N, C-alpha and C positions, 0 to 999 in steps of 0.2 A: 208730816203724817196725815194721811187722809183716811177717814172711816169709810169703808166700803160696805154698803147695806146688803151684804151677802152672808150666808152661813159658811164660815171658813173651817177647814179641817185642821185640827190640832195634831201634833205628833202622836203617833201610836206605836206600840210595839208590834212587830210583824205578826200578822195573824189575829190581832186583837180587834175588838169593835172600835169604831171610829167615833170619838166624842166630838161634838161641834160646839161652837160658840157664836151665836148670831151677833152681827155688828162689830166683830173684832176689828181692831185698827191694823191697817196694813201700811208698810213703808212704801209710799208712792202710789202712782196711778199707772195704768197700762201705758207703755211707752217710756216711762222713767227707767233709769238704770236700776239694776237689782243690787242694792247696797245693804250689807248687814250692819249690825250694831257696832261693829269694829271698823267700819269704813272700807271693808273689802268689796270691790265691785266684781260681780260675777259675770264671766264672759264664756264659760266653758260648760257644756252639758254633755255628760256621758250617757248614752242611750243604750241600754241592754235590750237585745232583740229576742233572747231566749235564755233559759237557764240550762238548756241541754248542751252537752258537749260530746265530741267524738273521742276525747281522752278522759282518763281518770287520774289526774295528777295527785300524788300523795298529799301535797300541801294544800289541796283545794277541795277534794270530794272523795267519798268512799268508792270502792270498786263496784259494790252492789248495794241494793237497798235504798237507792236515792228516791226521794219523793218529789216528782216533777210537778211544776205548776200545771194546773188544768189548762187545756188548750183554749177553753172559752175565756180564760182570764188574761191570755196574752193579747197585748194591744195589736190592733190591726194597723195596716199601713196608713189608712186614713187618720186613725187616732194619733199615731206617731207623728205624722205630718202636721196635724193641728197643734199638738203640744210644741213641736219645733218652731212652727211659724209664730206662735204667741211668744215663745222665748226669744226668738230673734228680734221681734218688735221691741223688746225691752233690753236689748244690749248683748244677748248671747251671740257670739261670733264664731264659735267652734262647736261642732258636733263630732263626738267620737262614738262610733258604733262598736259595741262590745257584746259579751255574752257572759256565761256559756260561750258557745262558739257561734258567732254571727253568721258564718257561711252555711250553717245548717238551715237557715230560713230559706225556703224555696223561692220566696219573693225578694231576696236580698238585692238583686239588681234594680228592682222597682223601688225599693226603699231608698237606695242610693240616688236614683234618678230624681225622686220626689224631693229629697232633702237638698240635693245639690241645686235645685231650682229656686230655693228660698234665698231671698236677699235681705241684707240688713236695711234699716231705715234710710241710710244714705246710698243704697243701691249696690253696695259691695257684695260680692259672692261670699257665701259661707265657706269656712275652712272645714272640709269634711274629711275625717280620718277614720281609720278602723284598726282595731286590735284583733288579731286572729291567731289560731294555732297553725295556720298555713296548709292544712291537709287538703282542702279543696281549691287552694289558691291557683294552682297551675292551670286549672280549667276556667277559672272565673276572673282572674286579674284583668284580662282584656276587656270583657264586658263591664266590669266595675269601673275601670278607668274611663271608658267611653261614656258611662252613665254619670260621671262627675266626681268619682273618688279622687282625692288629692294626695293623701298620705297613708302609709301603712306601718303598723308595728306588728312584728311577728314574734311569737314566743318560741324560744329554743333554749333549753337548759343544759343540754349536753350534745356532743357530737358523736358519742359512742352509742352504738345500737343497743348493747346490753344494758347500759345505764338508762337509755331512753325507755326501753321496755319496762325496766324496774320502776322508774319514776312515774310513767304514765299508764302502766298496765296495758299498754297497746304497742304492737310492733309496727309503728307508722313513721319511723324516722325518715325513711326514703321519701314518703309523700311530703313531709315537711321540707326536706332539702329541695325537692322539686319545686315546691311553692316559693321558697326563697329565691331560687334561681330565676323563676318566672317573674317575680317581683323586681329583681335586680334588672332584668332585661326590659321590663315595662317602662322604665324611665320615671316611675313615681318616686319623687324625692321630697324631703328626706326619707330614706328608708331606715327604720330602726328595728333592731333585734333585741328582745327582752330576755334576760336570764335571771332566774331567782337563784342566788348563791346559797348553797347548803353545805354545812360542814360534813366532811367525810363522804360526800356524795359527788359533788362537782367542783369543789373548791380548788382542785388541782387542774381544772380546765380554764381558769380565768384568762390566762394569756392566749390559750388556743382559741377560745370563743371570740376574743377581740380580733385576732388575726383572721379568723374565718369571716367576721363581719367586714373587715377592711377589704378582703378579697372580693366581696360582693358590693362594694361601694356603699356600705351601710354603717350605721353607728350602733355599737353595742351598748346597751344600758343594763347595768346590774341592779337588781332589786333586793333589798333586805327582806328576808322572809317575814311575813306579817301574821298576826293572829286572826286569820280569816278562813281557816280550814273548817269544813263542815263538822268534822269530828272533834273539834276543840282540843287538839293534841299539841298545839304550838308550844314549843319550848325555846325560850330565849337563848339558852346555852348552845343550841344547835344552829343558831342564826349566825351567818358570816357577816360581820359588821362592815360599815363603810370604811373604817380605818384599815381593816384587814384587806379589803378589796384594793384600796389604794396602795397598800404596801406591796401586794403581789404585782400590781401593774407597774409600780415604780422600779421593780427589779428588771423590767424589760424596756420601759420607755421613760423619757423625761416628761413629767406631767406639769402642765401650766394651767391654772384655773382660768376658765372663761368667765368674764364679768357679765353683768346684765341678765341674770337668771329670770327676774320678774316672778310671775306666778307659776313657772314651769316646775313640774315635780322633780326633774333631774338636774343635779349639778353636773357641769361638763368641764372636761379638761382636754386640752390639745395634747397630742402624742408627738413628742420630739419636735415641738414647734408648730405642728399643724401641717396641712389643714385638717387632717383626720382628728376626730374627737372620740372620747368615751364618756358615758354618763353613769351616774350612780343615783338611785332613788333610795334615800335613807330615811324612810318614814319612821323608823323606830329610834335610831340613835341620833339623827339630826333632822327632826321634823320641821316642815316648812309651812305649818298651819297659818302663820301670820300673813302669808301672801296667797293663800288658797283662794282660787276664783272658780271652783268647780261645784256643780250640782250633779246628781245622778238620778236617772229615771230607770226603774226596774222594768223588766219585761211585762209585769202585771200592773203597771201604772202607778207605782209608788215613788214619790220623790224623796230623795235622801240628800241632806246637806253635808254629809261627811261619810267617807268610806266606812268609818267605824261607828256610825250612828246606831243607837238602839231604838230610835223612833223613825217613823215614816209619815209622809203626808200624802193622802189618798187623792189621786186625780180621777179615778174611775167614775165617781158620781158626776163630776163636771163633764166628762166625756160622754157618758152614756145616759145621763138624765136620771140616775138612781137617787134614792133618798140619801141625804148626807151633805149635799152641797146644793145651794140654790133653793128655789121654791119647789112645790110639789109637782109642778109641770115639768121641771127638769131641763127643758131645752136640749134634748138629746141631739146628737149629730146624726142626720139621716144616713142610713147605710149607703156606702159607695159614694158619698159626697164629702169631699175634704175641703170644700170652699169655706168662706168666712161665715161664722155663726156668732154674731156679736155677744149675745148673752152667755153662751158657753165659753167663748174666748175670755170674757171678763172673769168668769169663775176660775178658769185655768190660771190666768194671770194672778188672781188673788191667792190661789194656793201656792204658786211659785213664790210670791212675796212673803207669805206666812212661813214657808220653808226657809227662806233666806233670813227672815227676822229671827227665827229660832236657832240659828247656827251658833255653836259654842266657839270660844276662842281657839280650842285645839282638841285633839283626840284623847290626850291624857293616858297614853299607853303605860307610861311610867308611874301613874298614880295608883295607889293601892285599891282605889275604888273602881278601877277600869273593868268594864264588862265587855266581853267579846260579843259582837253582833250575833244574833240568833241565826241569821242567814249566812250561808257560806259564800265564798267569792263568786262562784258560778251563778248564784241567784241574785247577788247584788249588782254585778257588772263591774268590769275593771276600770 
């Protein structure tokens, strides 16, 4: 443990004032691995690029009345690159771009190009992935691949147009299917399709969705519905569980568990001996917190150490030289300059370490004291 003589950000509730504590102890120095109190080494940073989305999925956000983040609060490409560079220097090896819908960023290709150029301390390239709803993908997958994107996850909960329109409140299934076809043709692999399983809505499409994925040389990953909707209407009884998903799949294929999951959120099974696989992300009924290696950066510069966290760690003062981190001079990053800024980089690293040090052993969804995050999934980032 090394005491960093900086003012560090403590966790805060979203939207609250940021209390600070000068001289707080941080776990390690810049360049050391990001290890929490439970020995989990953090290697994955999910970077949300916007809270806006072209869909209005019922389990994520209301159809109307959404309060979007102020544009001035959204991190610039320079700021995103600086945080990513500092994180990579301390052991982050995977960046996943999320939203909202990341393809709504007009500078998305530049973001990918900048992040793809970052290297780990041993010179290895960063593993750069993206989760998208696929609507703009047909036009952008080529430029994204050329810029350095390596992997894609595309969300698709149903193959039926009427259900898609009901679930997303938008009639855009054709655009999503075009995006999936373009991704399949692009050669980006592994290609993963994500589906949230919902009782009485799409639970009769479990086999159909897997067969669709196989036809596109993709892996289907089913996700248990989580308490992350902006309206806080999540009801556990409407959630299709891991056990139910596996039962439906077993009626069609022989499933064999794939060992060596590590910190990956999805358990995988081969279908009829492989090589095709299917995944299940069972955050509610079979949580995998003990191996979690992920941190999240929101579009407005807040670090989160858990998807379900009720506190955040503010990176904006470190990035923009505002009061709250560092001294009064602030060491702001000059506009248009994403090069090294040692003082600002040290503050970013310190906030990263404070965030990791504050991580709890698990999300405790099943605990009576569990509180749903104030932000919806679109504002947290997937």
